[in-house]
VMD Tcl script that draws the C-alpha trace (Angstrom):
set ca {
  {1.37 -5.32 0.01}
  {1.57 -8.55 0.94}
  {-2.14 -9.41 0.59}
  {-1.86 -8.82 -3.38}
  {-2.60 -12.85 -3.73}
  {-5.92 -12.78 -1.13}
  {-7.17 -9.54 -3.34}
  {-6.58 -11.17 -6.46}
  {-8.05 -14.76 -5.35}
  {-11.67 -12.79 -4.18}
  {-11.77 -11.07 -7.33}
  {-11.58 -14.03 -9.23}
  {-14.19 -15.86 -6.68}
  {-16.73 -12.86 -7.77}
  {-15.87 -13.39 -11.29}
  {-16.51 -16.98 -11.08}
  {-19.84 -16.44 -8.79}
  {-21.10 -13.85 -11.36}
  {-20.72 -15.99 -14.28}
  {-22.69 -18.51 -12.88}
  {-25.42 -16.39 -11.72}
  {-25.58 -14.54 -15.27}
  {-25.08 -17.65 -16.94}
  {-27.23 -17.44 -20.29}
  {-27.74 -21.24 -20.68}
  {-25.34 -21.65 -23.21}
  {-25.15 -25.78 -24.60}
  {-21.73 -25.42 -26.29}
  {-19.24 -27.19 -24.60}
  {-16.88 -24.56 -24.21}
  {-19.51 -22.26 -22.11}
  {-20.03 -25.94 -19.80}
  {-15.89 -26.46 -19.57}
  {-16.26 -23.05 -18.31}
  {-19.53 -23.10 -16.10}
  {-17.43 -26.29 -14.31}
  {-14.26 -24.86 -13.88}
  {-16.84 -21.65 -12.19}
  {-18.23 -23.96 -10.09}
  {-14.87 -25.50 -8.91}
  {-13.87 -22.23 -8.06}
  {-16.51 -21.03 -6.18}
  {-16.18 -24.20 -3.96}
  {-12.44 -24.20 -3.87}
  {-11.30 -20.68 -3.42}
  {-12.57 -19.90 -0.12}
  {-10.69 -22.65 1.46}
  {-7.66 -21.20 -0.11}
  {-8.52 -17.47 0.99}
  {-8.74 -18.69 4.40}
  {-5.77 -20.72 4.29}
  {-3.52 -17.69 3.35}
  {-5.18 -15.06 5.08}
  {-4.76 -17.84 8.43}
  {-1.14 -18.15 7.42}
  {-0.38 -14.51 6.96}
  {-1.35 -13.44 10.47}
  {0.47 -16.33 11.51}
  {3.56 -14.89 10.03}
  {3.09 -11.66 11.67}
  {3.11 -12.68 14.98}
}
mol new
graphics top color blue
foreach p $ca { graphics top sphere $p radius 0.5 }
foreach p [lrange $ca 0 end-1] q [lrange $ca 1 end] { graphics top cylinder $p $q radius 0.2 }
display resetview
């Protein structure tokens, strides 16, 4: 299955988005670090996913 990395990245993106939406507002340093990492993933992963999709389309030609 050649699309496995794309599916895994999409799953990671959904997990990060759900974490940001359901975050209980914890004030610990660990929760803030995870929140920052999740925020970076939510904004950066769509570009990575699109690049992988376009690359797989280009390789099929």
